Structures are given as C-alpha cells and as structure tokens.
Backbone and ligand atoms as CSV (ligand in chain L), in Angstrom:
chain,resi,resn,atom,element,x,y,z
A,1,MET,N,N,109.888,114.643,133.647
A,1,MET,CA,C,110.027,113.928,132.360
A,1,MET,C,C,110.874,114.769,131.391
A,2,PRO,N,N,111.950,114.186,130.848
A,2,PRO,CA,C,112.777,114.962,129.903
A,2,PRO,C,C,112.029,115.169,128.585
A,3,ASN,N,N,112.465,116.142,127.797
A,3,ASN,CA,C,111.980,116.179,126.412
A,3,ASN,C,C,113.201,116.140,125.490
A,4,TRP,N,N,112.975,115.688,124.252
A,4,TRP,CA,C,114.091,115.379,123.353
A,4,TRP,C,C,114.988,116.589,123.093
A,5,GLU,N,N,114.367,117.720,122.815
A,5,GLU,CA,C,115.163,118.876,122.414
A,5,GLU,C,C,116.076,119.317,123.555
A,6,GLU,N,N,115.488,119.347,124.745
A,6,GLU,CA,C,116.257,119.798,125.904
A,6,GLU,C,C,117.351,118.782,126.237
A,7,LEU,N,N,117.006,117.501,126.147
A,7,LEU,CA,C,117.987,116.442,126.425
A,7,LEU,C,C,119.150,116.503,125.425
A,8,GLU,N,N,118.822,116.636,124.151
A,8,GLU,CA,C,119.883,116.669,123.136
A,8,GLU,C,C,120.767,117.907,123.328
A,9,ARG,N,N,120.151,119.027,123.642
A,9,ARG,CA,C,120.916,120.257,123.863
A,9,ARG,C,C,121.906,120.070,125.026
A,10,ARG,N,N,121.409,119.485,126.116
A,10,ARG,CA,C,122.286,119.256,127.277
A,10,ARG,C,C,123.413,118.298,126.928
A,11,CYS,N,N,123.076,117.233,126.202
A,11,CYS,CA,C,124.073,116.212,125.876
A,11,CYS,C,C,125.156,116.793,124.952
A,12,LEU,N,N,124.744,117.586,123.964
A,12,LEU,CA,C,125.715,118.139,123.010
A,12,LEU,C,C,126.670,119.129,123.675
A,13,ALA,N,N,126.247,119.717,124.798
A,13,ALA,CA,C,127.097,120.685,125.500
A,13,ALA,C,C,127.840,120.052,126.676
A,14,CYS,N,N,127.758,118.714,126.798
A,14,CYS,CA,C,128.219,118.049,128.028
A,14,CYS,C,C,129.718,118.221,128.283
A,15,GLN,N,N,130.043,118.450,129.562
A,15,GLN,CA,C,131.442,118.539,129.999
A,15,GLN,C,C,131.634,117.666,131.230
A,16,ARG,N,N,130.831,116.597,131.355
A,16,ARG,CA,C,130.869,115.826,132.598
A,16,ARG,C,C,132.096,114.941,132.740
A,17,CYS,N,N,132.800,114.650,131.636
A,17,CYS,CA,C,134.028,113.844,131.778
A,17,CYS,C,C,135.063,114.316,130.775
A,18,ALA,N,N,136.261,113.738,130.874
A,18,ALA,CA,C,137.390,114.230,130.076
A,18,ALA,C,C,137.252,113.911,128.584
A,19,LEU,N,N,136.330,113.022,128.216
A,19,LEU,CA,C,136.149,112.741,126.784
A,19,LEU,C,C,135.680,113.989,126.035
A,20,ALA,N,N,135.097,114.921,126.777
A,20,ALA,CA,C,134.650,116.184,126.155
A,20,ALA,C,C,135.836,116.944,125.558
A,21,ASP,N,N,137.042,116.774,126.149
A,21,ASP,CA,C,138.208,117.544,125.705
A,21,ASP,C,C,138.745,117.059,124.369
A,22,THR,N,N,138.504,115.783,124.042
A,22,THR,CA,C,139.127,115.215,122.840
A,22,THR,C,C,138.123,114.910,121.729
A,23,ARG,N,N,136.828,115.090,122.009
A,23,ARG,CA,C,135.834,114.750,120.981
A,23,ARG,C,C,135.803,115.809,119.867
A,24,THR,N,N,135.379,115.355,118.665
A,24,THR,CA,C,135.016,116.296,117.607
A,24,THR,C,C,133.530,116.590,117.717
A,25,ASN,N,N,132.723,115.512,117.782
A,25,ASN,CA,C,131.274,115.646,117.926
A,25,ASN,C,C,130.762,114.728,119.022
A,26,VAL,N,N,129.732,115.153,119.703
A,26,VAL,CA,C,128.957,114.262,120.556
A,26,VAL,C,C,128.092,113.412,119.619
A,27,VAL,N,N,128.036,112.101,119.910
A,27,VAL,CA,C,127.209,111.206,119.086
A,27,VAL,C,C,125.972,110.843,119.912
A,28,PHE,N,N,124.898,111.549,119.658
A,28,PHE,CA,C,123.724,111.457,120.526
A,28,PHE,C,C,122.918,110.194,120.254
A,29,GLY,N,N,122.626,109.916,118.983
A,29,GLY,CA,C,121.815,108.746,118.624
A,29,GLY,C,C,121.080,109.021,117.346
A,30,LYS,N,N,120.516,107.969,116.755
A,30,LYS,CA,C,119.894,108.112,115.436
A,30,LYS,C,C,118.715,107.157,115.327
A,31,GLY,N,N,117.673,107.615,114.667
A,31,GLY,CA,C,116.530,106.737,114.427
A,31,GLY,C,C,115.251,107.382,114.884
A,32,PRO,N,N,114.114,106.743,114.574
A,32,PRO,CA,C,112.836,107.299,114.997
A,32,PRO,C,C,112.746,107.367,116.518
A,33,ARG,N,N,112.229,108.475,117.019
A,33,ARG,CA,C,112.194,108.665,118.471
A,33,ARG,C,C,110.987,107.992,119.116
A,34,ASP,N,N,110.206,107.301,118.275
A,34,ASP,CA,C,109.127,106.477,118.831
A,34,ASP,C,C,109.357,105.001,118.479
A,35,ALA,N,N,110.620,104.628,118.214
A,35,ALA,CA,C,110.922,103.239,117.849
A,35,ALA,C,C,110.566,102.306,119.013
A,36,ARG,N,N,110.156,101.082,118.690
A,36,ARG,CA,C,109.893,100.084,119.737
A,36,ARG,C,C,111.161,99.284,120.060
A,37,VAL,N,N,112.175,99.439,119.202
A,37,VAL,CA,C,113.391,98.626,119.297
A,37,VAL,C,C,114.589,99.559,119.399
A,38,MET,N,N,115.491,99.243,120.348
A,38,MET,CA,C,116.705,100.052,120.513
A,38,MET,C,C,117.940,99.174,120.418
A,39,PHE,N,N,118.977,99.661,119.752
A,39,PHE,CA,C,120.288,99.016,119.736
A,39,PHE,C,C,121.258,99.939,120.478
A,40,ILE,N,N,122.090,99.324,121.324
A,40,ILE,CA,C,123.010,100.125,122.145
A,40,ILE,C,C,124.431,99.579,122.026
A,41,GLY,N,N,125.332,100.420,121.533
A,41,GLY,CA,C,126.747,100.066,121.429
A,41,GLY,C,C,127.526,100.613,122.609
A,42,GLU,N,N,128.872,100.560,122.504
A,42,GLU,CA,C,129.652,101.013,123.665
A,42,GLU,C,C,130.035,102.485,123.584
A,43,GLY,N,N,130.512,102.915,122.433
A,43,GLY,CA,C,130.914,104.314,122.320
A,43,GLY,C,C,131.387,104.598,120.911
A,44,PRO,N,N,131.375,105.864,120.510
A,44,PRO,CA,C,131.760,106.213,119.144
A,44,PRO,C,C,133.202,105.852,118.833
A,45,GLY,N,N,133.457,105.485,117.580
A,45,GLY,CA,C,134.822,105.335,117.071
A,45,GLY,C,C,135.197,106.586,116.286
A,46,GLU,N,N,136.238,106.462,115.471
A,46,GLU,CA,C,136.759,107.629,114.759
A,46,GLU,C,C,135.724,108.217,113.778
A,47,ASN,N,N,135.138,107.355,112.954
A,47,ASN,CA,C,134.179,107.858,111.958
A,47,ASN,C,C,132.960,108.482,112.621
A,48,GLU,N,N,132.516,107.856,113.696
A,48,GLU,CA,C,131.337,108.356,114.407
A,48,GLU,C,C,131.644,109.722,115.019
A,49,ASP,N,N,132.849,109.853,115.581
A,49,ASP,CA,C,133.273,111.126,116.177
A,49,ASP,C,C,133.314,112.225,115.109
A,50,LEU,N,N,133.788,111.858,113.918
A,50,LEU,CA,C,133.897,112.858,112.854
A,50,LEU,C,C,132.526,113.237,112.295
A,51,GLN,N,N,131.629,112.257,112.209
A,51,GLN,CA,C,130.326,112.519,111.556
A,51,GLN,C,C,129.199,112.822,112.541
A,52,GLY,N,N,129.409,112.508,113.824
A,52,GLY,CA,C,128.358,112.784,114.816
A,52,GLY,C,C,127.195,111.807,114.771
A,53,GLU,N,N,127.426,110.631,114.148
A,53,GLU,CA,C,126.365,109.607,114.060
A,53,GLU,C,C,126.911,108.264,114.502
A,54,PRO,N,N,126.069,107.455,115.172
A,54,PRO,CA,C,126.553,106.151,115.646
A,54,PRO,C,C,126.696,105.135,114.512
A,55,PHE,N,N,127.691,104.278,114.641
A,55,PHE,CA,C,127.860,103.130,113.742
A,55,PHE,C,C,127.804,103.521,112.264
A,56,VAL,N,N,128.741,104.377,111.853
A,56,VAL,CA,C,128.834,104.764,110.443
A,56,VAL,C,C,130.123,104.267,109.787
A,57,GLY,N,N,130.990,103.579,110.539
A,57,GLY,CA,C,132.211,103.029,109.963
A,57,GLY,C,C,131.946,101.656,109.346
A,58,ARG,N,N,133.022,100.888,109.167
A,58,ARG,CA,C,132.867,99.559,108.538
A,58,ARG,C,C,131.953,98.650,109.348
A,59,GLY,N,N,132.108,98.704,110.670
A,59,GLY,CA,C,131.255,97.885,111.537
A,59,GLY,C,C,129.794,98.276,111.401
A,60,GLY,N,N,129.562,99.575,111.292
A,60,GLY,CA,C,128.199,100.075,111.155
A,60,GLY,C,C,127.574,99.633,109.845
A,61,GLN,N,N,128.387,99.630,108.774
A,61,GLN,CA,C,127.865,99.161,107.470
A,61,GLN,C,C,127.467,97.694,107.548
A,62,LEU,N,N,128.339,96.910,108.200
A,62,LEU,CA,C,128.027,95.478,108.352
A,62,LEU,C,C,126.739,95.310,109.170
A,63,LEU,N,N,126.641,96.074,110.236
A,63,LEU,CA,C,125.446,95.993,111.087
A,63,LEU,C,C,124.190,96.323,110.274
A,64,ASP,N,N,124.228,97.420,109.526
A,64,ASP,CA,C,123.054,97.814,108.736
A,64,ASP,C,C,122.687,96.731,107.720
A,65,GLU,N,N,123.710,96.134,107.097
A,65,GLU,CA,C,123.428,95.067,106.116
A,65,GLU,C,C,122.746,93.888,106.793
A,66,MET,N,N,123.288,93.494,107.944
A,66,MET,CA,C,122.721,92.326,108.628
A,66,MET,C,C,121.302,92.615,109.125
A,67,LEU,N,N,121.108,93.818,109.656
A,67,LEU,CA,C,119.780,94.138,110.189
A,67,LEU,C,C,118.749,94.272,109.076
A,68,SER,N,N,119.191,94.716,107.900
A,68,SER,CA,C,118.229,94.847,106.799
A,68,SER,C,C,117.695,93.467,106.405
A,69,LEU,N,N,118.486,92.417,106.614
A,69,LEU,CA,C,118.019,91.057,106.286
A,69,LEU,C,C,116.879,90.609,107.200
A,70,VAL,N,N,116.754,91.218,108.364
A,70,VAL,CA,C,115.615,90.891,109.240
A,70,VAL,C,C,114.639,92.075,109.329
A,71,GLY,N,N,114.650,92.900,108.288
A,71,GLY,CA,C,113.627,93.939,108.150
A,71,GLY,C,C,113.815,95.141,109.052
A,72,LEU,N,N,115.037,95.377,109.519
A,72,LEU,CA,C,115.249,96.506,110.440
A,72,LEU,C,C,116.126,97.573,109.797
A,73,SER,N,N,115.712,98.835,109.940
A,73,SER,CA,C,116.536,99.936,109.446
A,73,SER,C,C,116.433,101.127,110.399
A,74,ARG,N,N,117.535,101.833,110.535
A,74,ARG,CA,C,117.536,102.978,111.465
A,74,ARG,C,C,116.682,104.124,110.914
A,75,GLU,N,N,116.450,104.147,109.613
A,75,GLU,CA,C,115.559,105.171,109.054
A,75,GLU,C,C,114.113,104.907,109.474
A,76,ARG,N,N,113.738,103.625,109.540
A,76,ARG,CA,C,112.321,103.287,109.739
A,76,ARG,C,C,111.961,102.830,111.145
A,77,ASN,N,N,112.731,101.854,111.694
A,77,ASN,CA,C,112.136,101.159,112.842
A,77,ASN,C,C,113.050,100.806,114.016
A,78,PHE,N,N,114.248,101.335,114.098
A,78,PHE,CA,C,114.953,101.204,115.378
A,78,PHE,C,C,115.753,102.459,115.678
A,79,TYR,N,N,116.019,102.645,116.968
A,79,TYR,CA,C,116.850,103.765,117.421
A,79,TYR,C,C,118.186,103.185,117.860
A,80,ILE,N,N,119.274,103.852,117.498
A,80,ILE,CA,C,120.604,103.328,117.840
A,80,ILE,C,C,121.434,104.400,118.529
A,81,THR,N,N,122.074,103.999,119.621
A,81,THR,CA,C,122.922,104.933,120.349
A,81,THR,C,C,123.992,104.130,121.104
A,82,ASN,N,N,124.710,104.780,121.992
A,82,ASN,CA,C,125.815,104.150,122.710
A,82,ASN,C,C,125.733,104.434,124.208
A,83,ILE,N,N,126.501,103.638,124.961
A,83,ILE,CA,C,126.622,103.875,126.411
A,83,ILE,C,C,127.300,105.222,126.665
A,84,VAL,N,N,128.431,105.476,126.000
A,84,VAL,CA,C,129.047,106.808,126.107
A,84,VAL,C,C,128.919,107.524,124.769
A,85,LYS,N,N,128.677,108.808,124.855
A,85,LYS,CA,C,128.327,109.589,123.666
A,85,LYS,C,C,129.541,110.245,123.008
A,86,CYS,N,N,130.718,110.158,123.641
A,86,CYS,CA,C,131.926,110.750,123.060
A,86,CYS,C,C,132.989,109.677,122.890
A,87,ARG,N,N,133.840,109.842,121.879
A,87,ARG,CA,C,134.817,108.819,121.531
A,87,ARG,C,C,135.919,108.686,122.585
A,88,PRO,N,N,136.146,107.483,123.089
A,88,PRO,CA,C,137.323,107.273,123.920
A,88,PRO,C,C,138.579,107.284,123.045
A,89,PRO,N,N,139.628,107.989,123.459
A,89,PRO,CA,C,140.842,108.091,122.636
A,89,PRO,C,C,141.342,106.712,122.220
A,90,LYS,N,N,141.781,106.601,120.987
A,90,LYS,CA,C,142.306,105.352,120.409
A,90,LYS,C,C,141.318,104.192,120.532
A,91,ASN,N,N,140.063,104.517,120.641
A,91,ASN,CA,C,139.000,103.491,120.716
A,91,ASN,C,C,139.145,102.519,121.886
A,92,ARG,N,N,139.785,102.964,122.975
A,92,ARG,CA,C,139.839,102.086,124.150
A,92,ARG,C,C,138.436,101.918,124.718
A,93,ASP,N,N,138.268,100.885,125.573
A,93,ASP,CA,C,136.972,100.705,126.230
A,93,ASP,C,C,136.676,101.943,127.079
A,94,PRO,N,N,135.417,102.373,127.103
A,94,PRO,CA,C,135.093,103.492,128.008
A,94,PRO,C,C,135.312,103.089,129.474
A,95,LEU,N,N,135.927,103.987,130.243
A,95,LEU,CA,C,136.165,103.718,131.665
A,95,LEU,C,C,134.838,103.709,132.420
A,96,ASN,N,N,134.817,103.026,133.554
A,96,ASN,CA,C,133.593,103.033,134.370
A,96,ASN,C,C,133.194,104.453,134.762
A,97,THR,N,N,134.196,105.279,135.055
A,97,THR,CA,C,133.871,106.659,135.458
A,97,THR,C,C,133.215,107.418,134.290
A,98,GLU,N,N,133.672,107.144,133.065
A,98,GLU,CA,C,133.074,107.796,131.888
A,98,GLU,C,C,131.655,107.262,131.662
A,99,GLN,N,N,131.499,105.958,131.833
A,99,GLN,CA,C,130.149,105.380,131.689
A,99,GLN,C,C,129.206,105.972,132.736
A,100,ASP,N,N,129.710,106.081,133.970
A,100,ASP,CA,C,128.863,106.626,135.046
A,100,ASP,C,C,128.450,108.066,134.746
A,101,ALA,N,N,129.398,108.829,134.183
A,101,ALA,CA,C,129.100,110.234,133.883
A,101,ALA,C,C,128.054,110.351,132.774
A,102,CYS,N,N,128.026,109.366,131.879
A,102,CYS,CA,C,127.224,109.476,130.650
A,102,CYS,C,C,125.899,108.735,130.715
A,103,ILE,N,N,125.783,107.732,131.579
A,103,ILE,CA,C,124.664,106.797,131.490
A,103,ILE,C,C,123.299,107.483,131.665
A,104,GLY,N,N,123.295,108.607,132.376
A,104,GLY,CA,C,122.039,109.334,132.581
A,104,GLY,C,C,121.391,109.741,131.265
A,105,TYR,N,N,122.207,110.070,130.254
A,105,TYR,CA,C,121.634,110.462,128.959
A,105,TYR,C,C,120.907,109.268,128.330
A,106,LEU,N,N,121.540,108.093,128.408
A,106,LEU,CA,C,120.899,106.894,127.858
A,106,LEU,C,C,119.610,106.581,128.634
A,107,GLU,N,N,119.684,106.729,129.941
A,107,GLU,CA,C,118.477,106.456,130.744
A,107,GLU,C,C,117.330,107.384,130.330
A,108,GLU,N,N,117.664,108.630,130.083
A,108,GLU,CA,C,116.617,109.572,129.656
A,108,GLU,C,C,116.117,109.226,128.260
A,109,GLN,N,N,117.024,108.801,127.372
A,109,GLN,CA,C,116.582,108.383,126.034
A,109,GLN,C,C,115.627,107.194,126.134
A,110,MET,N,N,115.955,106.259,127.025
A,110,MET,CA,C,115.107,105.070,127.168
A,110,MET,C,C,113.749,105.432,127.785
A,111,GLU,N,N,113.782,106.405,128.683
A,111,GLU,CA,C,112.533,106.871,129.295
A,111,GLU,C,C,111.611,107.505,128.241
A,112,LEU,N,N,112.227,108.221,127.297
A,112,LEU,CA,C,111.429,108.868,126.245
A,112,LEU,C,C,110.937,107.863,125.210
A,113,ILE,N,N,111.799,106.936,124.840
A,113,ILE,CA,C,111.441,105.989,123.774
A,113,ILE,C,C,110.526,104.887,124.312
A,114,ARG,N,N,110.788,104.431,125.511
A,114,ARG,CA,C,110.090,103.290,126.107
A,114,ARG,C,C,110.055,102.088,125.154
A,115,PRO,N,N,111.272,101.561,124.816
A,115,PRO,CA,C,111.343,100.433,123.882
A,115,PRO,C,C,110.766,99.168,124.502
A,116,ARG,N,N,110.325,98.236,123.665
A,116,ARG,CA,C,109.921,96.906,124.141
A,116,ARG,C,C,111.077,95.923,124.031
A,117,VAL,N,N,111.975,96.175,123.061
A,117,VAL,CA,C,113.095,95.264,122.802
A,117,VAL,C,C,114.380,96.088,122.775
A,118,VAL,N,N,115.377,95.654,123.577
A,118,VAL,CA,C,116.661,96.351,123.637
A,118,VAL,C,C,117.774,95.355,123.298
A,119,VAL,N,N,118.580,95.706,122.302
A,119,VAL,CA,C,119.662,94.823,121.869
A,119,VAL,C,C,120.996,95.503,122.156
A,120,CYS,N,N,121.796,94.876,123.026
A,120,CYS,CA,C,123.127,95.394,123.328
A,120,CYS,C,C,124.100,94.877,122.273
A,121,LEU,N,N,124.965,95.774,121.789
A,121,LEU,CA,C,125.952,95.392,120.789
A,121,LEU,C,C,127.286,95.200,121.511
A,122,GLY,N,N,127.608,93.953,121.800
A,122,GLY,CA,C,128.890,93.640,122.435
A,122,GLY,C,C,128.843,93.609,123.945
A,123,ARG,N,N,129.990,93.183,124.473
A,123,ARG,CA,C,130.143,92.892,125.894
A,123,ARG,C,C,129.982,94.125,126.791
A,124,ILE,N,N,130.585,95.225,126.372
A,124,ILE,CA,C,130.589,96.404,127.247
A,124,ILE,C,C,129.155,96.896,127.487
A,125,ALA,N,N,128.374,96.974,126.414
A,125,ALA,CA,C,126.984,97.422,126.566
A,125,ALA,C,C,126.189,96.405,127.376
A,126,ALA,N,N,126.408,95.114,127.112
A,126,ALA,CA,C,125.655,94.084,127.840
A,126,ALA,C,C,125.989,94.113,129.332
A,127,MET,N,N,127.270,94.347,129.657
A,127,MET,CA,C,127.656,94.398,131.077
A,127,MET,C,C,126.999,95.575,131.778
A,128,ARG,N,N,126.814,96.648,131.052
A,128,ARG,CA,C,126.215,97.831,131.666
A,128,ARG,C,C,124.692,97.725,131.739
A,129,ILE,N,N,124.089,97.126,130.708
A,129,ILE,CA,C,122.622,97.163,130.596
A,129,ILE,C,C,121.980,95.896,131.175
A,130,ILE,N,N,122.613,94.747,130.962
A,130,ILE,CA,C,121.960,93.489,131.365
A,130,ILE,C,C,122.466,93.040,132.735
A,131,LYS,N,N,123.764,92.799,132.868
A,131,LYS,CA,C,124.320,92.468,134.195
A,131,LYS,C,C,125.838,92.597,134.151
A,132,PRO,N,N,126.441,92.969,135.284
A,132,PRO,CA,C,127.875,93.294,135.303
A,132,PRO,C,C,128.780,92.119,134.919
A,133,ASN,N,N,128.323,90.888,135.173
A,133,ASN,CA,C,129.187,89.744,134.840
A,133,ASN,C,C,128.751,89.059,133.546
A,134,TYR,N,N,128.138,89.810,132.642
A,134,TYR,CA,C,127.658,89.242,131.377
A,134,TYR,C,C,128.813,88.615,130.597
A,135,ARG,N,N,128.590,87.390,130.082
A,135,ARG,CA,C,129.602,86.699,129.272
A,135,ARG,C,C,129.083,86.595,127.850
A,136,ILE,N,N,129.597,87.421,126.964
A,136,ILE,CA,C,129.026,87.522,125.616
A,136,ILE,C,C,129.133,86.191,124.854
A,137,THR,N,N,130.241,85.478,125.019
A,137,THR,CA,C,130.425,84.231,124.264
A,137,THR,C,C,129.370,83.199,124.648
A,138,ARG,N,N,129.065,83.146,125.926
A,138,ARG,CA,C,128.098,82.165,126.415
A,138,ARG,C,C,126.658,82.625,126.314
A,139,GLU,N,N,126.440,83.920,126.479
A,139,GLU,CA,C,125.062,84.373,126.730
A,139,GLU,C,C,124.420,85.154,125.584
A,140,HIS,N,N,125.191,85.423,124.511
A,140,HIS,CA,C,124.595,86.197,123.408
A,140,HIS,C,C,123.339,85.485,122.910
A,141,GLY,N,N,122.363,86.275,122.544
A,141,GLY,CA,C,121.115,85.706,121.997
A,141,GLY,C,C,120.098,85.271,123.045
A,142,GLN,N,N,120.519,85.195,124.322
A,142,GLN,CA,C,119.549,84.844,125.368
A,142,GLN,C,C,118.727,86.090,125.744
A,143,TRP,N,N,117.497,85.858,126.190
A,143,TRP,CA,C,116.607,86.972,126.527
A,143,TRP,C,C,116.464,87.120,128.036
A,144,VAL,N,N,116.443,88.374,128.477
A,144,VAL,CA,C,116.200,88.700,129.884
A,144,VAL,C,C,115.065,89.717,129.900
A,145,GLU,N,N,114.049,89.473,130.736
A,145,GLU,CA,C,112.933,90.417,130.802
A,145,GLU,C,C,113.022,91.208,132.104
A,146,LYS,N,N,112.885,92.529,131.986
A,146,LYS,CA,C,112.808,93.382,133.185
A,146,LYS,C,C,111.689,94.373,132.949
A,147,ASP,N,N,110.701,94.353,133.822
A,147,ASP,CA,C,109.567,95.297,133.743
A,147,ASP,C,C,108.943,95.369,132.351
A,148,GLY,N,N,108.765,94.222,131.729
A,148,GLY,CA,C,108.077,94.194,130.432
A,148,GLY,C,C,108.961,94.535,129.234
A,149,VAL,N,N,110.234,94.846,129.489
A,149,VAL,CA,C,111.168,95.133,128.394
A,149,VAL,C,C,112.059,93.900,128.218
A,150,PHE,N,N,112.265,93.481,126.978
A,150,PHE,CA,C,113.088,92.300,126.698
A,150,PHE,C,C,114.462,92.738,126.206
A,151,TYR,N,N,115.490,92.214,126.883
A,151,TYR,CA,C,116.874,92.582,126.597
A,151,TYR,C,C,117.641,91.379,126.064
A,152,THR,N,N,118.492,91.628,125.077
A,152,THR,CA,C,119.427,90.607,124.635
A,152,THR,C,C,120.711,91.302,124.186
A,153,ALA,N,N,121.722,90.493,123.840
A,153,ALA,CA,C,122.973,91.053,123.300
A,153,ALA,C,C,123.425,90.190,122.138
A,154,ILE,N,N,124.075,90.828,121.186
A,154,ILE,CA,C,124.722,90.099,120.090
A,154,ILE,C,C,126.188,90.532,120.056
A,155,TYR,N,N,126.996,89.803,119.297
A,155,TYR,CA,C,128.395,90.218,119.159
A,155,TYR,C,C,128.466,91.617,118.560
A,156,HIS,N,N,129.466,92.369,119.005
A,156,HIS,CA,C,129.718,93.690,118.436
A,156,HIS,C,C,130.139,93.522,116.974
A,157,PRO,N,N,129.674,94.411,116.069
A,157,PRO,CA,C,130.065,94.275,114.661
A,157,PRO,C,C,131.579,94.246,114.455
A,158,ALA,N,N,132.337,94.968,115.282
A,158,ALA,CA,C,133.801,94.937,115.135
A,158,ALA,C,C,134.341,93.530,115.407
A,159,ALA,N,N,133.698,92.808,116.317
A,159,ALA,CA,C,134.114,91.426,116.603
A,159,ALA,C,C,133.810,90.527,115.394
A,160,LEU,N,N,132.710,90.819,114.700
A,160,LEU,CA,C,132.366,90.028,113.505
A,160,LEU,C,C,133.319,90.325,112.360
A,161,LEU,N,N,133.801,91.567,112.290
A,161,LEU,CA,C,134.792,91.894,111.253
A,161,LEU,C,C,136.106,91.176,111.546
A,162,ARG,N,N,136.459,91.106,112.814
A,162,ARG,CA,C,137.703,90.413,113.188
A,162,ARG,C,C,137.578,88.914,113.014
A,163,ASP,N,N,136.414,88.367,113.310
A,163,ASP,CA,C,136.225,86.919,113.303
A,163,ASP,C,C,134.888,86.565,112.633
A,164,PRO,N,N,134.906,86.475,111.292
A,164,PRO,CA,C,133.653,86.224,110.557
A,164,PRO,C,C,133.022,84.869,110.873
A,165,THR,N,N,133.750,83.955,111.509
A,165,THR,CA,C,133.137,82.658,111.854
A,165,THR,C,C,132.024,82.836,112.897
A,166,LYS,N,N,131.967,84.026,113.515
A,166,LYS,CA,C,130.888,84.277,114.489
A,166,LYS,C,C,129.574,84.700,113.807
A,167,LYS,N,N,129.628,84.924,112.486
A,167,LYS,CA,C,128.437,85.462,111.814
A,167,LYS,C,C,127.218,84.528,111.873
A,168,PRO,N,N,127.385,83.213,111.626
A,168,PRO,CA,C,126.182,82.359,111.664
A,168,PRO,C,C,125.442,82.435,113.001
A,169,GLU,N,N,126.178,82.472,114.117
A,169,GLU,CA,C,125.528,82.593,115.436
A,169,GLU,C,C,124.776,83.919,115.524
A,170,THR,N,N,125.369,84.950,114.944
A,170,THR,CA,C,124.726,86.263,115.006
A,170,THR,C,C,123.454,86.275,114.161
A,171,PHE,N,N,123.485,85.584,113.010
A,171,PHE,CA,C,122.254,85.509,112.213
A,171,PHE,C,C,121.164,84.768,112.984
A,172,ALA,N,N,121.549,83.729,113.704
A,172,ALA,CA,C,120.556,83.014,114.532
A,172,ALA,C,C,119.984,83.968,115.586
A,173,ASP,N,N,120.853,84.767,116.203
A,173,ASP,CA,C,120.379,85.745,117.204
A,173,ASP,C,C,119.434,86.759,116.560
A,174,LEU,N,N,119.760,87.181,115.343
A,174,LEU,CA,C,118.911,88.176,114.671
A,174,LEU,C,C,117.543,87.593,114.331
A,175,ARG,N,N,117.516,86.308,113.985
A,175,ARG,CA,C,116.202,85.689,113.736
A,175,ARG,C,C,115.383,85.626,115.022
A,176,SER,N,N,116.068,85.390,116.124
A,176,SER,CA,C,115.381,85.380,117.417
A,176,SER,C,C,114.861,86.790,117.768
A,177,ILE,N,N,115.634,87.800,117.410
A,177,ILE,CA,C,115.206,89.196,117.648
A,177,ILE,C,C,113.970,89.498,116.791
A,178,ARG,N,N,114.011,89.063,115.530
A,178,ARG,CA,C,112.845,89.279,114.658
A,178,ARG,C,C,111.600,88.600,115.241
A,179,ALA,N,N,111.769,87.371,115.730
A,179,ALA,CA,C,110.628,86.639,116.306
A,179,ALA,C,C,110.097,87.356,117.544
A,180,LYS,N,N,110.999,87.856,118.376
A,180,LYS,CA,C,110.571,88.561,119.599
A,180,LYS,C,C,109.811,89.839,119.235
A,181,ILE,N,N,110.297,90.551,118.226
A,181,ILE,CA,C,109.616,91.778,117.787
A,181,ILE,C,C,108.224,91.431,117.252
A,182,ARG,N,N,108.143,90.358,116.460
A,182,ARG,CA,C,106.831,89.971,115.901
A,182,ARG,C,C,105.848,89.611,117.008
A,183,GLU,N,N,106.389,89.027,118.080
A,183,GLU,CA,C,105.530,88.621,119.201
A,183,GLU,C,C,105.069,89.847,120.007
A,184,LEU,N,N,106.005,90.741,120.300
A,184,LEU,CA,C,105.717,91.841,121.242
A,184,LEU,C,C,105.175,93.087,120.586
A,185,CYS,N,N,105.681,93.395,119.408
A,185,CYS,CA,C,105.309,94.672,118.765
A,185,CYS,C,C,105.320,94.487,117.250
A,186,PRO,N,N,104.341,93.726,116.743
A,186,PRO,CA,C,104.300,93.423,115.317
A,186,PRO,C,C,104.192,94.673,114.437
A,187,GLU,N,N,103.736,95.786,115.039
A,187,GLU,CA,C,103.593,97.015,114.244
A,187,GLU,C,C,104.956,97.489,113.696
A,188,VAL,N,N,106.050,97.041,114.319
A,188,VAL,CA,C,107.395,97.403,113.824
A,188,VAL,C,C,107.539,96.986,112.360
A,189,TYR,N,N,106.916,95.855,112.017
A,189,TYR,CA,C,107.020,95.351,110.649
A,189,TYR,C,C,105.823,95.757,109.785
A,190,GLY,N,N,104.985,96.649,110.344
A,190,GLY,CA,C,103.875,97.233,109.589
A,190,GLY,C,C,103.008,96.218,108.886
L,1,URA,N1,N,131.313,101.078,118.021
L,1,URA,C1,C,130.361,101.349,118.941
L,1,URA,O1,O,130.219,100.669,119.945
L,1,URA,N2,N,129.566,102.394,118.682
L,1,URA,C2,C,129.641,103.145,117.587
L,1,URA,O2,O,128.864,104.077,117.434
L,1,URA,C3,C,130.652,102.826,116.647
L,1,URA,C4,C,131.468,101.789,116.891
C-alpha cells in the first residue's frame, strides 16, 4: 500500500518520460486526501506547469465557478489531478507512451483516496479511465459503475471556453453529479 508522502516524493522526482526534461513543476494534485469525489483532467497546461497546481488557468477558474454552483470546492470536498503530471509541450495531447509511464501515479492516488465518484474532464481522461472508444459528445454525463465506484465525464473546461453553447449540457451533467453524490456519499455536503 503506498503512502502519500512517499508517493508524492517519487512523483516529484520522476524521470520516466521525456516530459520530465521540459517541465517546470510536476503537478501532483490538489484537494483533501480523503475526498469521496475525484476530478481527473488530461495534463497540466502552461499556468499549471508554472504554479505546480492543476487547473489554475482560465479553464480552471471556469471549472471552479461551475463546481461551486453545485457545492463543490477543491479546498473542501474534491481532489483534482491529471492523467499525466507534467506539461506536454505546446499543450499537445499526452502521448500514449507518456500516459503509460504516468498512469501508475494516478492509480496509487486512487488507491489511497478510494473515491466513490470519479469525474473525467474531457475526452482524453475519459478514454483512459472509462473506455478507450469513449465519445465525449455522445456519452458525457452518462454513468458507468465499476466495483462500486461511479464514473462519468463532462466536457473539458477548455472546450467550454471555446464553445460556450456546451455550457447548458454541462450544467445538466453537474446536477446529475450532485444527485449521485447525495445518493452515494451525502457526507460530502455535510
Ligand atoms: N487542462 C488539464 O487537463 N489539466 C490541467 O491541470 C489544466 C488544464
């Protein structure tokens, strides 16, 4: 069984793929380490690389605003991290080889947190976590249960910034996430 301090130390020193050569900071994750709810993005962007925290750019601000409307905050009740912990140059999609090198850290984080609800942010995370042929346009907001954990995906915040007409669907998905949390782990809302 991993422990947080040892896991974070290993992750911050990681040299398993070439992203280590170009990163400023490893972006390990943020939020309570006993959260029942996890959000998973694809990989750090420029601001995240500079600050060492996930989702701190414009997309992250939008995400925090939207999640606060359904009572969720990274300070209080969810943990947020990414599939890859280092920024892919020019924000390209992380390569499969980079995801393969990094996914063990996420698996260990999930083993420690043991979330009841997991929300993938965008297609890349959903393809890795839910199923390889995940279609975000068709399947966002749908729930998949595996071993008592409920998984869903919503549009990536960057996609909402590019195309705000997707926001109403995302709000519907967030209401469904709130309902699922109330059903499975009402203590999240105290
Ligand atoms: N996009 C992501 O997928 N993750 C981040 O942390 C920031 C932007």
